[in-house]
C-alpha positions as CSV (number, residue, x, y, z in Angstrom):
1,X,103.3,44.9,30.6
2,X,104.9,41.6,32.7
3,X,105.7,40.8,36.4
4,X,108.9,40.6,37.9
5,X,109.5,37.4,40.7
6,X,112.6,37.5,41.9
7,X,112.8,34.3,44.0
8,X,116.4,34.1,46.7
9,X,119.1,36.0,44.5
10,X,122.3,35.3,44.9
11,X,125.7,36.8,43.5
12,X,128.9,35.8,43.9
13,X,132.2,36.8,42.4
14,X,134.7,34.9,43.9
15,X,135.0,34.9,47.7
16,X,132.9,38.2,47.4
17,X,129.1,38.2,48.1
18,X,127.3,41.2,46.5
19,X,123.8,39.7,46.5
20,X,122.4,38.1,49.3
21,X,119.1,36.0,49.2
22,X,117.2,38.6,47.2
23,X,113.8,38.2,46.8
24,X,111.0,40.0,45.3
25,X,107.8,40.7,43.7
26,X,106.5,43.4,40.9
27,X,103.5,43.3,39.3
28,X,102.1,44.5,36.2
29,X,102.7,48.0,35.8
30,X,104.6,48.8,38.8
31,X,107.0,50.8,38.6
32,X,109.9,49.9,41.0
33,X,113.2,52.0,41.8
34,X,116.5,49.9,43.6
35,X,117.8,52.6,45.7
36,X,120.9,52.2,47.4
37,X,124.6,53.6,47.8
38,X,127.5,52.4,46.4
39,X,128.6,49.0,45.5
40,X,125.8,48.3,47.6
41,X,124.2,45.9,44.5
42,X,121.3,47.5,42.8
43,X,122.9,47.7,39.3
44,X,124.6,44.2,39.1
45,X,120.7,43.3,40.6
46,X,119.4,45.1,37.4
47,X,121.8,42.9,35.2
48,X,120.3,39.3,36.5
49,X,116.9,41.0,35.9
50,X,118.2,41.6,31.9
51,X,120.5,38.7,31.9
52,X,123.3,40.5,31.3
53,X,124.4,38.8,34.5
54,X,123.9,35.8,35.5
55,X,122.7,34.8,39.5
56,X,124.8,32.9,41.6
57,X,121.9,31.1,43.4
58,X,117.7,32.4,42.8
59,X,115.4,32.0,40.3
60,X,114.5,35.0,37.8
61,X,110.4,34.9,37.1
62,X,109.2,36.9,34.8
63,X,105.2,37.1,33.9
64,X,105.7,33.1,36.0
65,X,107.9,32.1,33.6
66,X,112.0,30.9,34.7
67,X,113.8,32.5,32.6
68,X,117.3,32.1,34.2
69,X,118.8,30.2,31.0
70,X,116.8,32.6,28.7
71,X,119.7,34.7,26.5
72,X,118.5,39.2,27.5
73,X,116.4,39.6,23.6
74,X,115.0,36.4,24.9
75,X,113.4,38.2,27.8
76,X,111.3,40.5,26.1
77,X,112.5,43.0,28.3
78,X,114.4,46.4,27.2
79,X,117.2,48.4,29.0
80,X,118.2,51.8,29.2
81,X,122.0,52.5,29.7
82,X,123.8,55.6,31.5
83,X,125.4,56.0,28.6
84,X,122.8,56.4,25.9
85,X,125.4,53.6,23.7
86,X,123.6,55.2,20.5
87,X,126.2,54.5,17.4
88,X,127.9,57.9,16.6
89,X,127.7,57.6,12.2
90,X,123.4,56.7,12.2
91,X,120.5,59.1,12.6
92,X,118.0,59.2,15.6
93,X,115.7,57.9,13.1
94,X,118.2,54.6,12.5
95,X,119.2,54.8,16.4
96,X,115.6,54.2,17.4
97,X,114.6,51.8,14.8
98,X,117.8,49.3,14.2
99,X,116.8,47.0,17.0
100,X,113.8,46.7,14.8
101,X,115.5,45.8,11.3
102,X,118.3,43.5,12.6
103,X,115.0,41.6,14.3
104,X,113.1,41.3,10.7
105,X,110.3,44.0,11.6
106,X,107.7,44.7,8.5
107,X,108.8,48.4,7.2
108,X,105.8,49.8,7.7
109,X,105.4,48.5,11.5
110,X,109.7,50.2,11.6
111,X,108.0,53.6,10.7
112,X,105.3,53.1,13.2
113,X,106.1,53.3,15.8
114,X,109.3,55.1,15.5
115,X,106.5,57.4,14.6
116,X,104.4,56.5,18.1
117,X,108.4,56.8,20.2
118,X,109.3,60.3,18.6
119,X,105.8,62.0,19.3
120,X,106.4,60.7,22.4
121,X,110.1,61.9,23.4
122,X,109.2,65.2,21.6
123,X,111.8,63.8,19.4
124,X,110.3,65.0,15.5
125,X,112.4,67.8,14.5
126,X,115.7,66.0,15.7
127,X,114.7,62.3,14.0
128,X,117.8,62.7,11.0
129,X,119.9,64.4,13.6
130,X,122.8,62.7,14.7
131,X,124.1,62.3,18.8
132,X,127.0,64.3,18.4
133,X,123.9,67.2,17.5
134,X,121.9,67.3,20.3
135,X,122.3,67.5,23.6
136,X,122.5,64.8,26.2
137,X,118.9,65.2,28.0
138,X,118.7,64.7,23.5
139,X,119.8,62.1,23.4
140,X,118.6,60.3,26.3
141,X,115.3,60.3,25.3
142,X,116.5,58.6,21.8
143,X,117.6,55.5,24.0
144,X,114.3,55.9,25.9
145,X,112.8,56.0,22.7
146,X,114.8,52.9,21.3
147,X,113.8,51.1,24.1
148,X,110.0,51.9,23.7
149,X,110.0,50.6,20.3
150,X,110.4,47.5,21.3
151,X,107.0,47.3,23.1
152,X,108.9,45.1,25.9
153,X,107.5,43.6,28.1
154,X,108.9,45.0,31.0
155,X,111.3,48.2,31.1
156,X,114.6,48.7,32.4
157,X,116.8,51.6,33.9
158,X,120.4,51.3,34.8
159,X,121.0,55.2,36.5
160,X,119.5,57.5,33.1
161,X,120.2,60.6,34.6
162,X,123.7,60.8,35.9
163,X,124.8,62.0,33.2
164,X,123.1,64.9,33.0
165,X,123.9,68.5,34.8
166,X,120.9,68.9,37.1
167,X,118.5,71.0,35.5
168,X,118.5,68.1,32.9
169,X,117.9,66.0,35.1
170,X,114.6,67.9,36.7
171,X,113.0,68.0,33.4
172,X,114.4,63.8,32.6
173,X,113.0,63.1,35.4
174,X,109.5,64.8,34.3
175,X,109.8,62.8,31.1
176,X,110.5,59.7,32.6
177,X,107.0,60.1,34.6
178,X,104.6,61.6,32.3
179,X,105.8,58.9,29.9
180,X,105.1,56.1,32.4
181,X,101.7,57.3,32.9
182,X,101.5,57.0,28.9
183,X,102.7,53.5,28.4
184,X,101.2,52.1,31.6
185,X,104.2,49.6,31.5
186,X,106.1,47.9,34.2
187,X,109.2,49.4,34.8
188,X,113.0,49.2,37.2
189,X,114.3,51.7,37.4
190,X,118.2,52.2,39.3
191,X,119.5,55.0,40.9
192,X,121.1,56.3,44.2
193,X,119.6,59.5,44.1
194,X,116.9,58.9,46.8
195,X,115.2,62.3,45.5
196,X,114.8,59.7,41.9
197,X,113.8,57.4,43.2
198,X,110.8,59.7,45.6
199,X,109.3,61.2,42.6
200,X,109.3,58.3,40.4
201,X,108.3,55.7,42.7
202,X,105.5,53.2,43.0
203,X,107.7,51.6,45.7
204,X,111.6,51.9,46.7
205,X,113.6,48.8,47.4
206,X,116.8,50.3,49.3
207,X,119.7,48.0,49.3
208,X,122.4,48.0,51.6
209,X,125.4,45.5,51.1
210,X,123.9,43.3,49.1
211,X,120.5,42.7,51.1
212,X,117.5,44.4,51.2
213,X,116.8,47.0,54.3
214,X,113.4,48.1,53.2
215,X,110.6,47.7,51.1
216,X,107.6,50.5,50.7
217,X,105.9,53.2,49.1
218,X,108.3,56.5,49.5
219,X,106.2,57.9,52.2
220,X,105.8,54.8,53.7
221,X,110.0,54.7,54.0
222,X,110.3,57.9,54.6
223,X,107.7,57.9,57.6
224,X,108.2,54.6,58.6
225,X,112.2,53.6,58.2
226,X,112.4,50.4,59.2
227,X,116.3,51.1,61.1
228,X,118.8,53.8,60.6
229,X,119.9,52.9,57.3
230,X,116.9,53.8,55.8
231,X,116.1,56.8,57.9
232,X,119.0,58.4,57.5
233,X,119.2,57.7,53.0
234,X,115.7,58.6,52.4
235,X,115.2,62.1,52.6
236,X,117.0,65.6,51.7
237,X,118.5,67.4,54.3
238,X,119.6,63.5,56.0
239,X,117.5,62.3,59.3
240,X,119.3,64.2,62.3
241,X,119.7,61.2,64.6
242,X,120.6,62.2,68.8
243,X,121.6,59.9,71.6
244,X,118.8,59.1,73.7
245,X,119.6,59.7,76.8
246,X,120.5,63.4,75.9
247,X,116.3,63.6,75.5
248,X,115.2,61.4,78.9
249,X,115.7,58.2,76.6
250,X,118.0,54.6,77.1
251,X,121.7,55.3,77.1
252,X,122.1,53.7,74.1
253,X,118.8,54.2,72.1
254,X,119.1,56.9,69.5
255,X,116.8,59.5,68.3
256,X,116.2,60.4,65.1
257,X,114.6,63.7,63.7
258,X,114.0,65.1,60.1
259,X,115.4,67.6,59.5
260,X,111.8,69.5,58.3
261,X,110.2,69.2,61.3
262,X,112.7,70.8,64.1
263,X,111.4,73.9,65.1
264,X,114.0,76.9,66.2
265,X,113.1,80.3,68.5
266,X,112.7,82.4,71.9
267,X,112.1,79.9,74.6
268,X,112.3,76.6,75.9
269,X,113.2,73.8,74.0
270,X,113.6,70.7,73.5
271,X,118.2,71.3,72.8
272,X,121.0,74.3,72.4
273,X,122.5,75.3,69.9
274,X,125.2,77.4,68.5
275,X,124.3,78.7,64.8
276,X,127.5,77.4,63.1
277,X,126.0,78.0,59.3
278,X,122.9,79.0,57.2
279,X,122.3,78.0,53.7
280,X,119.2,80.7,52.1
281,X,117.8,78.3,49.8
282,X,115.2,81.0,49.0
283,X,112.8,78.4,49.4
284,X,114.1,76.7,52.3
285,X,116.8,77.5,55.0
286,X,118.6,75.4,56.1
287,X,120.3,76.0,60.0
288,X,123.2,73.7,61.3
289,X,124.1,74.5,65.1
290,X,126.8,72.4,67.0
291,X,124.3,71.5,69.9
292,X,127.6,70.4,71.9
293,X,127.2,66.2,72.5
294,X,124.0,65.6,70.7
295,X,126.4,67.0,67.3
296,X,125.9,69.0,64.7
297,X,121.9,69.4,64.2
298,X,120.6,70.6,60.7
299,X,117.0,72.5,60.9
300,X,114.8,72.7,57.5
301,X,112.9,76.2,57.2
302,X,110.5,77.1,55.3
303,X,110.7,80.6,53.1
304,X,113.8,83.2,54.5
305,X,114.7,83.0,57.2
306,X,118.6,84.6,59.1
307,X,120.4,84.0,61.9
308,X,123.4,85.7,63.3
309,X,126.6,83.1,62.9
310,X,127.6,81.9,66.5
311,X,123.7,83.4,68.3
312,X,122.6,81.1,71.2
313,X,119.2,78.8,69.3
314,X,116.7,76.5,71.3
315,X,115.6,73.8,69.0
316,X,111.8,72.1,69.9
317,X,111.4,68.7,68.2
318,X,108.0,67.0,67.0
319,X,107.2,64.7,69.3
320,X,105.0,63.2,67.0
321,X,107.6,62.8,64.7
322,X,110.5,61.4,66.5
323,X,111.6,58.2,65.6
324,X,113.4,55.6,67.9
325,X,115.8,53.1,67.5
326,X,117.4,50.5,69.1
327,X,121.4,49.7,69.8
328,X,121.1,48.6,67.0
329,X,119.4,50.6,64.6
330,X,116.3,48.5,64.6
331,X,113.6,51.0,64.8
332,X,111.5,50.6,67.7
C-alpha cells in the first residue's frame, strides 16, 4: 500500500489551463474516486500521478517521496485503462505475465502471482484463451489481473467500465469492490459515472473545469453539497433547483430538493404541477411535473404509481432536506 499527496498540481497545454492548484492527500488503503463531466481534467490528473504526463506546476508524492522526475515504472504503480490494452496474439496467462517476464522476475514467482490473481478474478478457465475469445467483462478482468500481478503500491483506474454494457458494468463494479477488500490496496479511480463513484469510493473528489469543487465521502456529498454544481452532479435523478422566492425565500437564491424527498398527492403543497411524463421502473417511479415558473420538477417515488398525464398534483417538500444556495451557487 502507499499514500499519495498532490501539492499545488497545475497543468497547461499551451495557453489552456486544464488543472488549477490541485491539493489532495490519499491515505494508505484508501479508495478515492475522481468524478466530473467530460473535460474537467480528471484523466489528465490521473496521468500526472502515473507519470504519463508532466505537471506544469506542483509535486506528486508517493509514500512521502517526490516522484515528478520518475518514470511510470519507477513509481510502483499499475494502471488499468478504459481500452483494456491487451495483446491480441497472447493468451490470458501470457498477457498477465508479460510485464513480470520483461522485469526479469523468476519463473516460479511469475507462476505463483498469475495463479493468485487468476483465482481472485475467477479467470482460471480462461488462462489459455486469447482476448478475441473473451467477453468485454472478461477482458477487463484480465487487464485488472495484469495490474495485480505487479503487486504495485498504488492502483490507478481510468474509466475501466465505460466500454461495458449496463449489466457488465454492474457486475464488474461489484468485482472491483470485492477485489479492493481482498487486496487492501490504495486505489485512485476515474469515472464520469456518479453511480460508480457513490458505490465504490471511500471519498469522492468532484472536479469541474480543472478545479476541485468538493472532497468527501459519498453520503457527505449527497447530504451536504458545497455548491449547486456538486448538488446537481451527485445523485440520480439530479437535484431539482427552484428559485427561492417562489417558496417564500430571498430572490436570487436557490432551493435544492432531491427527487426522492418530494411527496406527491392531495391536500396542500409547496407547489402545484401538471404531470407531463411518467417513468415506471418497477421498484421506483419517476414523475415529471410542469410547475410553471418553478420549471420541470422531477419526483422519485418508491414502488409502483400511476398518474394521469395532464393531471394536476400537489407536491410537498421535506423541509429538513431542502438545501439552500446563494446567488453565487454556494450552499448556505
